[in-house]
N, C-alpha and C positions, 0 to 999 in steps of 0.2 A: 488525429494523425498518425499515421501505419505504418510501420517502416518492416521490412524484408523478416528480421529480425529485431524483436524489442524485448530486452532482458531488464528485470526489475528484480532489486535483492529487498529484505524484510527485515527490518529489524526491530525484535520486541523483546518481551519476557515470557516464559511460560506462565499461561493461561490469559493472553490477551488476544489468541486467537491469529498470531503472522500466520501459522501453520496453514489453518483455515483460508484463510483471506489471499493466500496465495492459490488454493486449489479452487474456491468458488471463482476465481479470476480464469482462473485456466479452466474450469467447465464452459462457463460462460463466452470466454472466446471460441472454442469447440461448439457450441451451440449454435454460432454465427460462421461455421463452417472455415477457421483459421483451425492450425496447428498448435498444438499448446503444452507446456509441461509445467509441473509444479513440484517441489521436493524441497523439505526441511534438512535441518542442520543441526544438531545439539551437540552440548557437552553435558555438563549435568545434566540432569532429566530430573526438574523438580520446579514448584510453578514458580514463577519469580526471576530464574537463571534466564541469562540471556539465553536468544533464539534468533537462528536465521532461516528465513524461506525465501524459495528462489521461484520467478515462475520465468519462463520466455512462453512468447507469441509470436509466429512468423504465418505468413500465407505460404509456406514450404513447409514437407517436410523437415522435423528438428533431429539432426542427426546427434548433438553434443549430449553430453552425458554426463558432466561438470558441473561445479558449482560456478556461481557470473562472478566474476573479480572485476571487470569493467561493464557496470551496467549503465543502463542507458536512464534508469530511475533507483532512486535510493526512496525505502520507506520505511518510518519513524513513528513505530507506532506508541512508544515510552521516550517522552522527554531528555528524562534522567539516563538515555545513554549517552547523549553527547558527550558527556560528562566524563565516562569512564570505557568509551569505544571509539574509536575511528571509523564512523558512518558512512564516510563517504569516501572512504578508501578507495583508490580505481574508480571513483564517478566521472563519466567522458566528461570533455570541456564544457559542452555546450548539454548535460546533462539536467535532472530535476531532481529535486527533494521534495516528497511531501511529506508533512510532518502534522504529529499532534503536537499544539504549542499554545498558549496564551501568547507568546512573548509575538513583537513583533520583527517586520521585516528583517532591520537592521540589525538588532542585537540576535535573531538568531544569522544570520549569512554572516558576523563575527564569529558567531561560537561553532557553527559548520565550516567555517573557513573557504567559502564559497565565492568563486570568482563573479565577477558582471557577469559573465557569459550563460553561468547558472540561473537556473529556474527554481522558485521556491512556490509553494504550495503551501498555505497554513490552514489549518482548521483546529478549532478545540474541542477533537471529537471524545476527551472525556465528558466534557460535558453533555453532549450528545447523547453518549452513550448511557449515562445516568439519566439522563432526563428519557429517554426513548427506552430503556433496556432495564433499567434500574440497578445496573449493576457498569462497571467499568470495563467492561469486553468492548475495547475500541476497533476492532477488527471491520466492522462491516462502516462506521462510519469512515474510518481511511479508505476503505475501498469507494465512496462515494467520491471522496473528494480527489482520490488518486484517475477515477475514470473521467473526472470533469475536467482535472489536468492535461489529462493523457489522451484519451478520446479512444481510448487503442481495442476496445470492446464500449457496447450502447450500457447505458445507467440500466436499461429496460430488461439488459439479459443477464444482469449481475442480479435484479431483483426475482427475474424467473428462478434462477439458482438456489436464489435462498428461499421461495415458497417450494420447493422441492426437497431442500435438505432438511428444512424446520416445517412445523405445522403452528396452528393456533396464533395465540399471543405471543409467541416467539417469532415466529415468521412474521408477524404483522410490525413488530417493534423494531426487528433487523433493517426488513426494508423501509421503514419510517428513518432509522439513522443513515442509510444509503443516502435515500433523498434530500435530506436535511445537509448532509455534508456536502454533498452536491450540489448544493444552493449558497449555503456559507461560507467555502472555501473562498480564501481569498489568496489570488494567484500573481506573482510578481515575476513578468518575463525576463529572461534575461536578454543582454543587446545582441 
């Protein structure tokens, strides 16, 4: 699926890689010949503090330079944020939530206050990150789930960016995390 302008908002905590995830996604889109931008917003800049990052992808030049208030997709790297933040605020009526969680779709739909029209993609990114990277840095696993659920870029494009950005075992672990999440994500389509 690709729209003229696709807007994604990432919710995470400092140290989980939300900013890096938005950047990797944008670079993958640019490498595919699309237009893209990625940018963060921070409150208190410390590990563990809530962080927002944004990505826009389009087939035309992007002139907007503001936060994303009505995203097509909300990505939640840390499921504890749903108890303290309104992560779905402004989500389009037919939008998608990609979340790192072990909970089932019915419980998540209720907690996130999703309508039947919303699509939900669930992946246990924490377990994948721990097993593939040895650290609970979930950004690349969540990217694999996001790419599978949206098809906004190709998974191979994300993997190429990771191979350029990182090297050796770090690159290899991140590529494995992306590919594994791409295969393991469960997608519950809206009406």
